[in-house]
C-alpha positions in Angstrom: -0.2 0.4 0.2 2.9 2.5 1.3 6.3 2.2 0.8 8.9 4.6 1.7 12.6 4.6 0.9 15.4 6.8 2.3 12.9 9.6 2.9 14.2 12.4 4.2 13.3 16.2 5.6 15.6 18.9 6.5 14.5 22.4 7.5 18.1 24.7 7.0 20.5 22.7 8.8 18.2 20.5 10.8 17.6 17.0 10.4 14.1 16.3 10.5 13.5 12.9 9.1 17.1 11.1 8.5 16.9 8.2 6.2 13.3 6.7 7.2 12.6 3.1 5.4 8.8 1.5 6.2 6.4 -0.3 4.1 2.7 -0.4 5.5 0.7 -3.5 4.1 -3.0 -3.1 2.2 -5.5 -3.4 5.7 -2.4 -3.1 8.6 -3.2 -0.4 11.5 0.3 1.4 12.1 0.9 3.5 15.2 3.8 5.9 15.6 5.0 6.4 19.2 8.1 8.4 20.4 9.0 11.9 22.3 7.8 15.6 20.9 10.0 16.2 17.9 10.7 13.1 17.1 9.4 13.7 13.2 6.2 11.5 13.5 3.9 14.2 12.5 6.5 15.6 9.9 6.3 11.7 8.4 2.8 11.7 8.1 2.8 15.2 6.4 5.3 14.0 4.1 3.2 11.0 2.8 0.8 12.8 1.5 2.9 15.9 0.5 2.1 18.6 3.1 5.5 18.7 3.5 7.8 18.4 0.4 10.4 15.6 1.3 14.2 16.5 0.8 15.1 13.8 -0.8 13.5 9.9 -0.5 11.0 7.9 -2.6 7.3 7.2 -2.0 4.9 4.8 -3.2 1.3 4.5 -2.4 -1.0 2.2 -3.8 1.3 1.1 -6.2 2.0 4.2 -8.2 5.2 5.8 -7.1 4.7 9.4 -6.0 7.3 11.4 -7.9 8.5 14.4 -6.6 9.8 17.7 -9.4 13.8 18.0 -8.7 14.2 22.4 -9.4 17.5 23.5 -10.9 19.2 22.8 -7.4 18.7 19.4 -7.0 15.6 20.0 -4.3 12.5 17.9 -4.7 9.4 20.6 -5.3 6.0 19.9 -5.3 4.1 17.6 -8.1 1.4 18.8 -10.8 -1.6 19.5 -9.2 -3.0 16.6 -10.9 -1.1 14.5 -9.5 -1.7 15.9 -5.9 -5.1 15.7 -6.4 -4.6 12.3 -6.6 -2.0 11.9 -4.0 -4.7 13.3 -1.6 -7.6 11.4 -2.8 -6.4 7.9 -2.0 -4.9 9.3 1.5 -7.2 11.2 3.9 -5.8 12.8 6.4 -7.0 13.7 10.5 -5.2 16.4 12.1 -5.2 17.5 15.7 -7.2 20.8 15.7 -10.6 19.4 13.2 -9.8 21.9 10.7 -13.4 22.6 9.7 -14.5 25.0 7.9 -16.1 27.1 10.6 -19.1 29.3 8.0 -20.0 25.2 6.7 -22.4 22.8 8.6 -21.8 19.7 9.7 -23.4 18.4 6.3 -21.6 20.8 4.1 -18.2 20.2 5.3 -18.6 16.2 4.4 -19.9 16.9 1.2 -17.1 19.7 0.0 -14.6 17.6 -1.3 -17.1 14.9 -2.8 -18.9 17.8 -4.8 -15.5 19.8 -5.8 -13.0 17.2 -6.2 -14.8 14.5 -7.5 -17.6 16.5 -9.0 -20.5 14.2 -7.3 -24.1 14.8 -7.9 -24.8 17.0 -4.9 -28.0 14.7 -3.8 -25.4 11.6 -4.5 -22.7 13.4 -2.0 -25.4 14.5 0.6 -26.7 10.8 0.5 -23.2 9.4 1.0 -22.4 12.1 3.6 -25.5 11.4 6.0 -24.9 7.4 5.7 -21.0 8.6 7.1 -22.7 11.4 9.6 -24.9 8.2 10.9 -21.8 6.0 11.3 -20.1 8.2 13.6 -23.0 8.9 15.2 -23.8 13.2 14.1 -26.4 12.3 11.7 -28.8 14.8 13.7 -26.1 17.3 13.6 -26.2 17.7 10.2 -27.6 21.0 9.8 -25.0 22.4 12.5 -21.9 24.6 12.4 -18.8 23.3 14.2 -18.9 26.0 16.6 -21.5 24.5 18.5 -20.2 20.9 18.7 -17.9 19.7 21.2 -14.1 18.9 20.3 -15.3 15.1 20.0 -17.9 15.7 17.7 -15.6 18.1 15.7 -13.4 15.4 15.1 -16.0 12.8 14.3 -16.8 15.1 11.6 -13.7 15.6 10.1 -12.9 11.5 10.4 -16.2 11.5 8.5 -15.2 14.3 6.1 -11.9 12.3 5.3 -14.0 8.8 4.7 -16.2 10.3 2.1 -13.1 10.9 0.0 -12.9 7.8 -0.2 -9.4 7.3 0.5 -7.3 3.9 0.6 -5.4 4.8 3.6 -5.7 7.2 6.8 -3.6 8.9 8.2 -4.1 10.4 12.1 -2.3 13.0 13.5 -2.5 12.4 17.1 -6.1 13.2 16.6 -6.8 13.0 20.2 -4.7 15.4 21.5 -6.6 18.6 21.5 -9.7 16.7 23.1 -10.7 17.2 27.2 -10.4 13.9 28.8 -14.0 12.8 28.6 -14.3 13.2 24.7 -11.1 11.1 23.9 -13.0 7.5 24.0 -15.7 8.4 21.5 -13.4 9.5 19.0 -10.8 6.1 19.9 -14.4 4.0 19.7 -14.8 5.3 16.2 -10.9 4.6 14.9 -11.7 1.6 16.8 -14.4 0.3 14.4 -12.7 1.5 11.2 -9.4 -0.6 12.1 -11.5 -3.6 12.2 -13.5 -2.8 9.1 -10.1 -2.8 7.2 -9.2 0.7 6.7 -5.5 0.9 6.1 -4.4 3.8 8.8 -1.2 5.4 9.9 -2.0 6.9 13.8 0.6 9.1 15.1 -0.6 8.9 19.0 0.2 8.9 22.5 -2.8 7.3 23.1 -1.1 3.6 24.7 -4.2 1.9 24.9 -4.7 2.2 21.2 -1.1 1.5 19.7 -1.2 -1.3 22.1 -4.3 -3.0 21.5 -5.5 -1.8 18.1 -2.5 -1.8 16.4 -0.5 -4.6 13.9 2.5 -2.8 14.4 3.9 0.1 16.4 7.0 1.9 15.2 8.8 4.1 17.9 10.5 7.0 16.6 13.2 9.5 17.9 15.3 12.1 16.6 14.0 11.7 12.7 14.2 7.9 13.0 12.2 4.6 13.1 14.8 2.9 15.9 12.4 0.0 16.6 9.4 -1.7 15.3 7.3 -4.6 15.7 4.1 -6.4 17.0 2.6 -4.5 20.1 3.2 -7.4 22.5 6.5 -7.4 21.5 7.4 -4.0 21.9 5.7 -3.2 25.2 6.6 -6.7 26.2 10.0 -6.4 25.7 11.2 -2.5 25.9 14.8 -1.5 25.2 16.4 0.7 27.7 15.1 4.4 26.1 11.4 2.9 24.5 11.0 2.0 29.1 11.6 5.2 29.9 9.4 6.5 27.0 6.6 4.7 28.0 7.3 5.6 32.1 6.9 8.8 30.9 3.4 7.9 29.7 2.8 5.6 32.7 -1.0 6.1 33.1 -1.9 5.1 29.9 0.6 2.1 28.8 -1.7 -0.6 31.5 -4.0 -1.5 29.0 -4.9 -5.4 29.1 -8.1 -4.7 30.8 -9.1 -2.3 28.2 
Protein backbone atom coordinates (compact mmCIF):
# COMPACT_ATOMS: atom_id res chain seq x y z
CA UNK A 1 0.00 0.00 0.00
CA UNK A 2 2.67 2.52 1.07
CA UNK A 3 6.41 2.10 0.53
CA UNK A 4 8.83 4.67 1.92
CA UNK A 5 12.49 4.45 0.98
CA UNK A 6 15.27 6.64 2.41
CA UNK A 7 12.88 9.51 3.13
CA UNK A 8 14.59 12.66 4.37
CA UNK A 9 13.31 16.05 5.45
CA UNK A 10 15.43 18.99 6.49
CA UNK A 11 14.65 22.55 7.49
CA UNK A 12 17.78 24.55 6.83
CA UNK A 13 20.52 22.61 8.58
CA UNK A 14 18.12 20.73 10.86
CA UNK A 15 17.39 17.14 9.83
CA UNK A 16 13.85 16.23 10.92
CA UNK A 17 13.63 12.89 9.08
CA UNK A 18 16.76 10.81 8.48
CA UNK A 19 16.58 8.00 5.92
CA UNK A 20 13.20 6.64 7.02
CA UNK A 21 12.33 3.26 5.52
CA UNK A 22 8.99 1.56 6.11
CA UNK A 23 6.30 -0.37 4.26
CA UNK A 24 2.63 -0.32 5.23
CA UNK A 25 0.49 -3.20 3.96
CA UNK A 26 -3.11 -2.87 2.86
CA UNK A 27 -5.43 -3.22 5.84
CA UNK A 28 -2.61 -2.77 8.35
CA UNK A 29 -2.99 -0.51 11.38
CA UNK A 30 0.32 1.06 12.33
CA UNK A 31 0.81 3.30 15.34
CA UNK A 32 3.76 5.68 15.54
CA UNK A 33 4.89 6.58 19.04
CA UNK A 34 7.82 8.46 20.48
CA UNK A 35 8.80 11.68 22.20
CA UNK A 36 7.87 15.13 20.98
CA UNK A 37 10.13 16.34 18.20
CA UNK A 38 10.82 12.82 16.92
CA UNK A 39 9.50 13.58 13.42
CA UNK A 40 6.27 11.60 13.72
CA UNK A 41 3.91 14.27 12.42
CA UNK A 42 6.40 15.35 9.76
CA UNK A 43 6.45 11.79 8.43
CA UNK A 44 2.67 11.80 8.04
CA UNK A 45 2.74 15.20 6.36
CA UNK A 46 5.37 13.98 3.90
CA UNK A 47 3.23 10.98 2.96
CA UNK A 48 0.45 13.20 1.60
CA UNK A 49 2.83 16.01 0.59
CA UNK A 50 1.69 18.64 3.02
CA UNK A 51 5.46 18.74 3.45
CA UNK A 52 7.73 18.10 0.46
CA UNK A 53 10.50 15.64 1.36
CA UNK A 54 14.07 16.74 0.84
CA UNK A 55 15.00 13.35 -0.59
CA UNK A 56 13.71 9.80 -0.84
CA UNK A 57 11.10 7.71 -2.61
CA UNK A 58 7.40 7.18 -1.88
CA UNK A 59 4.95 4.74 -3.45
CA UNK A 60 1.23 4.90 -2.68
CA UNK A 61 -1.31 2.33 -3.87
CA UNK A 62 1.33 0.77 -6.15
CA UNK A 63 2.03 4.06 -7.91
CA UNK A 64 5.24 6.03 -7.40
CA UNK A 65 4.82 9.55 -6.16
CA UNK A 66 7.27 11.58 -8.22
CA UNK A 67 8.65 14.82 -6.92
CA UNK A 68 10.09 17.36 -9.32
CA UNK A 69 13.67 18.50 -8.84
CA UNK A 70 14.38 22.19 -9.33
CA UNK A 71 17.58 23.62 -10.80
CA UNK A 72 19.39 23.17 -7.52
CA UNK A 73 18.35 19.53 -7.31
CA UNK A 74 15.88 20.05 -4.49
CA UNK A 75 12.52 18.29 -4.60
CA UNK A 76 9.47 20.46 -5.22
CA UNK A 77 5.73 19.86 -5.39
CA UNK A 78 4.31 17.53 -8.06
CA UNK A 79 1.68 18.67 -10.54
CA UNK A 80 -1.70 19.70 -9.17
CA UNK A 81 -3.33 16.74 -10.92
CA UNK A 82 -0.99 14.21 -9.30
CA UNK A 83 -1.30 15.93 -5.96
CA UNK A 84 -5.09 15.69 -6.17
CA UNK A 85 -4.78 11.99 -7.07
CA UNK A 86 -2.63 11.39 -4.00
CA UNK A 87 -4.89 13.20 -1.57
CA UNK A 88 -8.03 11.41 -2.73
CA UNK A 89 -6.31 8.15 -1.78
CA UNK A 90 -4.69 9.33 1.43
CA UNK A 91 -7.09 10.90 3.91
CA UNK A 92 -5.79 12.81 6.91
CA UNK A 93 -7.26 13.80 10.25
CA UNK A 94 -5.49 16.53 12.22
CA UNK A 95 -5.22 17.48 15.88
CA UNK A 96 -7.29 20.63 15.47
CA UNK A 97 -10.15 19.24 13.31
CA UNK A 98 -9.70 21.90 10.56
CA UNK A 99 -13.41 22.07 9.74
CA UNK A 100 -14.74 25.06 7.80
CA UNK A 101 -16.47 27.13 10.49
CA UNK A 102 -18.80 28.89 8.03
CA UNK A 103 -20.18 25.61 6.65
CA UNK A 104 -22.59 23.23 8.33
CA UNK A 105 -21.56 19.72 9.27
CA UNK A 106 -23.22 18.36 6.12
CA UNK A 107 -21.60 21.00 3.92
CA UNK A 108 -18.18 20.16 5.37
CA UNK A 109 -18.62 16.50 4.46
CA UNK A 110 -19.93 17.01 0.90
CA UNK A 111 -17.37 19.67 -0.08
CA UNK A 112 -14.66 17.27 -1.25
CA UNK A 113 -16.87 14.83 -3.17
CA UNK A 114 -18.73 17.60 -5.02
CA UNK A 115 -15.70 19.78 -5.80
CA UNK A 116 -12.95 17.18 -6.33
CA UNK A 117 -14.89 14.11 -7.47
CA UNK A 118 -17.64 16.23 -9.08
CA UNK A 119 -20.25 13.99 -7.52
CA UNK A 120 -23.85 15.18 -8.04
CA UNK A 121 -24.99 16.99 -4.92
CA UNK A 122 -27.89 14.63 -4.21
CA UNK A 123 -25.57 11.62 -4.27
CA UNK A 124 -22.96 13.42 -2.17
CA UNK A 125 -25.62 14.31 0.41
CA UNK A 126 -26.83 10.71 0.55
CA UNK A 127 -23.31 9.39 1.14
CA UNK A 128 -22.56 12.14 3.65
CA UNK A 129 -25.67 11.29 5.63
CA UNK A 130 -24.61 7.64 5.68
CA UNK A 131 -21.20 8.63 7.03
CA UNK A 132 -22.63 11.01 9.60
CA UNK A 133 -24.93 8.23 10.75
CA UNK A 134 -21.90 5.95 10.99
CA UNK A 135 -20.08 8.40 13.26
CA UNK A 136 -23.24 9.02 15.29
CA UNK A 137 -23.81 12.61 14.20
CA UNK A 138 -26.55 12.56 11.59
CA UNK A 139 -28.70 14.60 13.97
CA UNK A 140 -26.04 17.34 13.84
CA UNK A 141 -25.97 17.63 10.03
CA UNK A 142 -27.40 21.15 10.03
CA UNK A 143 -25.24 22.47 12.88
CA UNK A 144 -22.11 24.58 12.51
CA UNK A 145 -18.81 23.27 13.94
CA UNK A 146 -18.75 25.95 16.63
CA UNK A 147 -21.86 24.40 18.17
CA UNK A 148 -20.22 20.98 18.56
CA UNK A 149 -17.95 19.56 21.23
CA UNK A 150 -14.34 18.81 20.35
CA UNK A 151 -15.07 15.09 20.13
CA UNK A 152 -18.00 15.72 17.82
CA UNK A 153 -15.91 17.99 15.61
CA UNK A 154 -13.23 15.33 15.32
CA UNK A 155 -15.80 12.72 14.35
CA UNK A 156 -17.09 15.08 11.66
CA UNK A 157 -13.50 15.51 10.46
CA UNK A 158 -13.18 11.73 10.19
CA UNK A 159 -16.46 11.54 8.24
CA UNK A 160 -15.22 14.29 5.93
CA UNK A 161 -12.01 12.38 5.23
CA UNK A 162 -13.91 9.13 4.65
CA UNK A 163 -16.22 10.88 2.17
CA UNK A 164 -13.33 10.95 -0.31
CA UNK A 165 -13.18 7.13 -0.13
CA UNK A 166 -9.45 7.00 0.68
CA UNK A 167 -7.32 3.88 0.53
CA UNK A 168 -5.45 4.85 3.69
CA UNK A 169 -6.15 7.16 6.62
CA UNK A 170 -3.50 9.18 8.43
CA UNK A 171 -4.28 10.32 11.97
CA UNK A 172 -2.03 12.97 13.51
CA UNK A 173 -2.64 12.75 17.27
CA UNK A 174 -6.41 12.99 16.73
CA UNK A 175 -7.24 13.05 20.44
CA UNK A 176 -4.52 15.36 21.75
CA UNK A 177 -6.69 18.50 21.57
CA UNK A 178 -9.68 16.89 23.29
CA UNK A 179 -10.82 17.04 26.88
CA UNK A 180 -10.14 13.66 28.53
CA UNK A 181 -13.82 12.72 28.73
CA UNK A 182 -14.18 13.16 24.95
CA UNK A 183 -11.23 10.99 23.92
CA UNK A 184 -13.02 7.64 23.98
CA UNK A 185 -15.73 8.61 21.49
CA UNK A 186 -13.04 9.30 18.87
CA UNK A 187 -10.96 6.23 19.75
CA UNK A 188 -14.03 3.99 19.55
CA UNK A 189 -14.70 5.24 16.02
CA UNK A 190 -11.09 4.59 15.04
CA UNK A 191 -11.30 1.07 16.46
CA UNK A 192 -14.38 0.44 14.29
CA UNK A 193 -12.53 1.66 11.20
CA UNK A 194 -9.60 -0.62 12.01
CA UNK A 195 -11.90 -3.63 12.39
CA UNK A 196 -13.51 -2.79 9.04
CA UNK A 197 -10.11 -3.16 7.37
CA UNK A 198 -9.12 0.46 6.79
CA UNK A 199 -5.39 0.95 6.35
CA UNK A 200 -4.39 3.37 9.10
CA UNK A 201 -1.23 5.15 10.20
CA UNK A 202 -1.74 6.76 13.59
CA UNK A 203 0.59 9.12 15.42
CA UNK A 204 -0.58 8.83 18.99
CA UNK A 205 0.18 9.08 22.69
CA UNK A 206 -2.78 6.81 23.42
CA UNK A 207 -0.92 3.67 24.45
CA UNK A 208 -4.20 1.78 24.87
CA UNK A 209 -4.85 2.13 21.15
CA UNK A 210 -1.25 1.45 20.12
CA UNK A 211 -1.01 -1.70 22.20
CA UNK A 212 -4.44 -3.26 21.65
CA UNK A 213 -5.50 -2.22 18.15
CA UNK A 214 -2.31 -1.82 16.12
CA UNK A 215 -0.86 -4.59 13.99
CA UNK A 216 2.53 -2.92 14.31
CA UNK A 217 4.08 -0.14 16.35
CA UNK A 218 6.92 2.14 15.23
CA UNK A 219 9.02 3.95 17.81
CA UNK A 220 10.59 7.14 16.46
CA UNK A 221 13.27 9.33 17.93
CA UNK A 222 15.43 12.06 16.42
CA UNK A 223 13.95 11.59 12.96
CA UNK A 224 14.47 7.84 12.75
CA UNK A 225 12.49 4.66 13.33
CA UNK A 226 14.59 3.07 16.04
CA UNK A 227 12.32 0.10 16.79
CA UNK A 228 9.31 -1.53 15.19
CA UNK A 229 7.33 -4.70 15.60
CA UNK A 230 4.13 -6.24 16.94
CA UNK A 231 2.72 -4.41 19.98
CA UNK A 232 3.22 -7.36 22.33
CA UNK A 233 6.88 -7.51 21.37
CA UNK A 234 7.62 -3.81 21.75
CA UNK A 235 5.58 -3.23 24.88
CA UNK A 236 6.46 -6.59 26.42
CA UNK A 237 10.19 -6.33 25.78
CA UNK A 238 11.11 -2.64 25.47
CA UNK A 239 14.70 -1.49 25.25
CA UNK A 240 15.98 1.01 27.80
CA UNK A 241 14.99 4.09 25.78
CA UNK A 242 11.48 2.88 25.01
CA UNK A 243 11.00 1.83 28.63
CA UNK A 244 11.96 5.35 29.69
CA UNK A 245 9.44 6.79 27.24
CA UNK A 246 6.68 4.50 28.47
CA UNK A 247 7.37 5.42 32.08
CA UNK A 248 6.71 9.02 31.14
CA UNK A 249 3.27 7.86 29.96
CA UNK A 250 2.80 5.24 32.68
CA UNK A 251 -0.71 6.45 33.43
CA UNK A 252 -1.69 5.28 29.95
CA UNK A 253 0.28 2.07 29.40
CA UNK A 254 -1.48 -0.63 31.42
CA UNK A 255 -4.15 -1.60 28.90
CA UNK A 256 -4.77 -5.29 29.38
CA UNK A 257 -8.17 -4.64 30.87
CA UNK A 258 -9.20 -2.21 28.16
